[in-house]
C-alpha positions in Angstrom: -0.3 -0.1 0.0 1.6 3.5 -1.1 2.1 6.3 1.7 -0.7 8.0 0.1 -3.1 5.2 0.1 -2.6 4.6 3.8 -2.3 8.5 5.1 -5.9 9.1 2.9 -7.5 5.9 4.2 -11.4 5.7 3.2 -12.6 2.3 4.2 -11.4 2.2 7.7 -10.5 5.0 9.9 -11.1 6.3 13.4 -12.4 9.7 14.5 -12.9 11.4 17.7 -16.2 13.2 18.3 -16.6 16.4 20.2 -17.6 14.4 23.5 -14.2 12.7 23.1 -15.6 9.2 22.4 -13.2 7.2 19.4 -15.2 6.2 17.0 -14.3 3.1 14.5 -15.8 3.5 11.0 -15.8 1.1 8.3 -16.9 1.3 4.8 -19.8 -1.1 4.0 -21.0 -0.1 0.4 -20.9 2.1 -2.6 -23.9 2.2 -5.2 -26.4 4.4 -7.3 -29.6 5.8 -5.4 -31.6 4.9 -8.5 -31.3 1.3 -7.4 -32.3 1.5 -4.0 -34.3 4.5 -3.6 -35.1 6.3 -7.1 -32.8 9.2 -6.4 -30.1 10.5 -8.8 -27.4 10.3 -6.0 -24.3 8.0 -5.2 -25.1 6.6 -2.1 -22.0 5.4 0.0 -22.5 3.8 3.5 -20.2 3.6 6.7 -21.0 1.7 9.8 -19.7 3.5 13.1 -18.9 1.8 16.3 -18.1 3.1 19.5 -18.1 1.4 23.0 -20.9 -1.0 22.0 -22.5 1.6 20.0 -23.4 1.3 16.4 -24.4 3.6 13.9 -25.0 3.7 10.0 -24.6 6.4 8.0 -25.2 7.1 4.2 -23.8 9.9 2.5 -25.6 10.5 -0.8 -23.7 12.4 -3.3 -25.9 14.1 -5.8 -24.9 12.9 -9.2 -25.5 16.1 -11.2 -23.2 18.1 -8.3 -20.8 15.4 -8.8 -20.6 15.9 -12.8 -20.5 19.7 -12.1 -17.7 19.4 -9.6 -15.7 16.9 -12.1 -16.3 19.2 -14.5 -14.9 22.1 -12.9 -12.0 20.8 -11.1 -10.7 18.2 -13.9 -11.4 15.4 -11.5 -12.5 12.1 -13.1 -15.8 10.9 -11.5 -14.8 7.6 -9.7 -15.5 5.3 -7.1 -12.4 6.0 -5.4 -13.3 10.0 -5.7 -16.5 9.3 -4.5 -15.6 7.5 -1.4 -13.2 10.1 -0.3 -15.7 12.5 -0.8 -18.1 10.9 1.2 -15.5 9.7 4.0 -14.4 13.4 4.6 -17.9 14.5 5.0 -18.6 11.8 7.4 -15.4 13.2 9.6 -16.6 16.6 9.4 -20.0 15.6 10.4 -18.5 13.5 13.4 -15.9 16.3 14.8 -18.7 18.8 14.7 -21.4 16.2 15.4 -23.8 18.4 12.6 -26.3 16.0 11.1 -25.7 13.1 13.3 -28.8 12.5 13.9 -29.5 11.5 10.3 -28.9 8.3 8.8 -29.5 9.6 5.2 -27.5 13.0 4.6 -27.4 14.4 0.9 -24.8 16.8 0.3 -24.9 20.2 -1.1 -22.8 22.0 -3.7 -21.2 23.9 -0.7 -20.6 20.3 1.1 -18.9 18.7 -1.7 -16.5 21.2 -2.8 -15.2 21.4 0.8 -15.0 17.7 1.0 -13.4 17.8 -2.2 -10.8 20.7 -1.3 -10.2 18.8 2.0 -9.4 15.4 -0.2 -7.3 17.4 -2.8 -5.0 18.9 0.3 -4.7 15.6 1.9 -3.7 14.1 -1.7 -1.4 16.8 -2.3 0.5 16.6 1.0 1.0 12.7 0.8 2.8 13.3 -2.6 4.8 16.0 -1.2 5.7 13.5 1.7 6.4 10.6 -0.8 8.4 12.7 -3.1 10.5 14.0 -0.2 11.6 10.6 1.0 12.3 9.4 -2.9 14.9 12.3 -3.3 
């Protein structure tokens, strides 16, 4: 596994919430919302566990907004990118506890842009680190 992949893990990670609880988060699935609830989204499901408590969260990425962000950022619309966007937004939710009362959270354009900015910064930082170790 490359350092870039290990630094930005979307499938399994830990988050501390505002109440100082440590949560273990696991990716469960990614699928189109049209297939399960007739919505034009890419749905990404995660399971969260902490001290015997288990929560499920589905982060819904609206397909038209993803296409717009992909076009404006020059990033191809791929499953890994969607997973990174969703896991980044989930981390933000968990750290602020915003929208944690919801099982299904549909991202706005601003949410997607914020998540993409964070993904790109993390990816660029990991690449810089890899380059400094190879030189």
